[in-house]
C-alpha positions in Angstrom: -84.5 69.1 -34.0 -86.3 66.5 -31.9 -89.2 67.5 -29.7 -88.7 67.0 -26.0 -90.9 63.9 -25.7 -89.1 62.2 -28.6 -85.7 63.0 -26.9 -86.9 61.6 -23.6 -88.2 58.5 -25.2 -84.9 58.0 -27.1 -82.7 58.3 -24.0 -81.9 54.9 -22.3 -79.4 53.3 -20.1 -76.7 52.1 -22.5 -74.6 49.1 -21.4 -72.2 48.6 -24.3 -70.2 51.3 -26.0 -68.2 51.7 -29.2 -64.4 52.4 -28.7 -64.8 55.5 -30.9 -63.8 58.7 -29.1 -66.3 61.4 -28.3 -65.6 64.7 -30.1 -64.5 67.5 -27.8 -67.1 69.9 -29.2 -69.9 67.4 -28.2 -68.4 67.2 -24.6 -68.3 71.0 -24.5 -71.9 71.3 -25.6 -73.1 68.7 -23.1 -71.2 70.4 -20.2 -72.7 73.8 -21.2 -76.2 72.2 -20.9 -75.2 70.9 -17.4 -74.0 74.4 -16.5 -77.5 75.7 -17.1 -79.3 73.0 -15.1 -81.5 74.5 -12.3 -80.7 74.0 -8.7 -82.2 75.2 -5.4 -81.5 78.9 -4.9 -79.2 78.6 -7.9 -76.4 77.2 -5.6 -75.1 74.8 -8.3 -73.6 72.5 -5.5 -71.7 70.2 -7.9 -68.4 69.4 -9.6 -68.0 67.3 -12.6 -64.7 65.5 -13.5 -64.2 64.2 -17.0 -62.2 60.9 -17.1 -60.8 60.1 -20.6 -57.2 58.9 -20.4 -56.5 55.1 -20.1 -54.9 55.3 -16.6 -57.9 57.2 -15.1 -60.4 55.0 -16.9 -58.8 51.9 -15.4 -58.8 53.5 -11.9 -62.5 54.4 -12.2 -63.4 50.8 -13.3 -62.1 49.6 -9.9 -65.0 51.5 -8.4 -67.6 49.6 -10.4 -66.8 46.1 -11.6 -69.0 45.5 -14.6 -67.7 44.4 -18.0 -70.0 46.7 -19.9 -68.9 49.7 -17.8 -65.3 49.2 -19.1 -66.4 49.6 -22.7 -67.1 53.3 -22.4 -64.5 55.6 -24.0 -65.0 58.2 -21.3 -66.8 58.9 -18.0 -68.0 61.8 -16.0 -67.9 61.8 -12.2 -70.7 63.9 -10.8 -70.1 65.1 -7.2 -72.2 66.9 -4.7 -70.6 69.9 -2.8 -72.4 69.4 0.5 -71.5 72.7 2.0 -72.8 74.6 -1.0 -76.2 72.9 -1.2 -79.3 74.7 -0.1 -81.0 73.3 3.0 -84.7 73.6 3.4 -86.1 75.1 6.7 -86.8 71.6 8.0 -83.2 70.6 7.6 -83.5 68.6 4.3 -80.5 69.3 2.1 -81.1 69.5 -1.6 -77.7 68.5 -3.0 -79.0 65.1 -4.1 -81.9 66.6 -5.9 -79.7 69.3 -7.6 -77.1 66.7 -8.8 -79.9 64.6 -10.2 -81.3 67.5 -12.2 -77.8 68.3 -13.6 -77.0 64.7 -14.5 -80.3 64.3 -16.3 -79.5 67.5 -18.3 -76.2 65.8 -19.1 -77.9 62.5 -20.2 -80.5 64.3 -22.4 -77.9 66.6 -24.0 -75.8 63.6 -24.8 -78.8 61.8 -26.4 -79.5 64.9 -28.5 -75.9 64.7 -29.7 -76.2 61.1 -30.7 -74.4 59.8 -27.7 -75.4 57.3 -25.0 -75.1 57.3 -21.2 -76.1 55.4 -18.1 -76.7 56.5 -14.5 -74.4 54.5 -12.2 -75.0 55.1 -8.5 -74.2 51.6 -7.2 -70.4 52.1 -7.0 -67.7 52.3 -4.3 -67.9 56.1 -3.6 -65.2 55.9 -0.9 -62.8 54.2 -3.3 -63.7 56.7 -6.0 -62.9 59.6 -3.6 -59.6 58.1 -2.7 -58.6 57.4 -6.3 -59.8 60.8 -7.5 -59.0 63.1 -4.5 -61.4 65.9 -4.0 -62.4 68.4 -1.3 -63.7 67.1 2.0 -67.1 68.5 1.3 -67.3 66.8 -2.1 -69.0 63.4 -2.5 -69.0 61.4 -5.7 -72.7 60.7 -6.4 -73.0 59.4 -9.9 -70.7 57.9 -12.5 -71.8 58.5 -16.1 -70.2 56.5 -18.9 -70.4 58.5 -22.1 -69.9 57.4 -25.7 -71.4 56.0 -28.9 -73.8 53.1 -28.2 -72.8 49.6 -29.4 -76.2 48.2 -28.1 -79.7 49.1 -28.8 -82.4 50.5 -26.5 -84.8 47.9 -25.0 -88.5 48.7 -24.6 -89.0 51.0 -21.7 -91.5 49.7 -19.2 -93.5 52.7 -17.8 -96.5 52.9 -15.6 -99.7 54.0 -17.1 -100.3 57.8 -16.8 -103.3 57.0 -14.5 -100.9 55.3 -12.1 -98.7 58.3 -11.5 -101.4 61.0 -11.3 -103.5 61.7 -8.3 
C-alpha cells in the first residue's frame, strides 16, 4: 500500500486513455471512497452520475470539445445540490468546497486503483444539464474522465513550501 504522499504525487491530470473498460469493482470502491468524503455539517450536497454507454458518452462529449476527453471509456458527472449545502453565517454557501473534497477523494481513490482521472470544470454546464436532466437545485460542477492512462504523467510544477506557508 502506498503512503499518502506517494499517492498524491502519483495522481495527475490524464489527457489520454486506453479503450479498456474499468472493472465494476474498482468503480464501486472509488464511489465508496467518495461516499465517505467529508462535507460541511455532513450535508453531502452532491450527486454523481456514471456515464459509460456509448450514447451517453457521445452526449457528454458535446459539453466539452477536446479530442483527448473523448478517449476516456467512462465519465463521472459530479453535481452540487445547492439546497442541501450548508451556508455559513455570512451567507457563503459551501457546496463548491464540498464537491471539491468529494471529487479529490474520487481522483485519489482512482489513482490508488491504478486508474487515471482529470478534473474538467471548463465545460458547458447548461448543455450538460439539458442532456442529462437533473433536479432544479442540481448543478453539474465537474466532469471526471476515468480509465486506464495511455499517457504518462509530466513533471508537476509546485511552489516551494516556503511560498505557501505564512
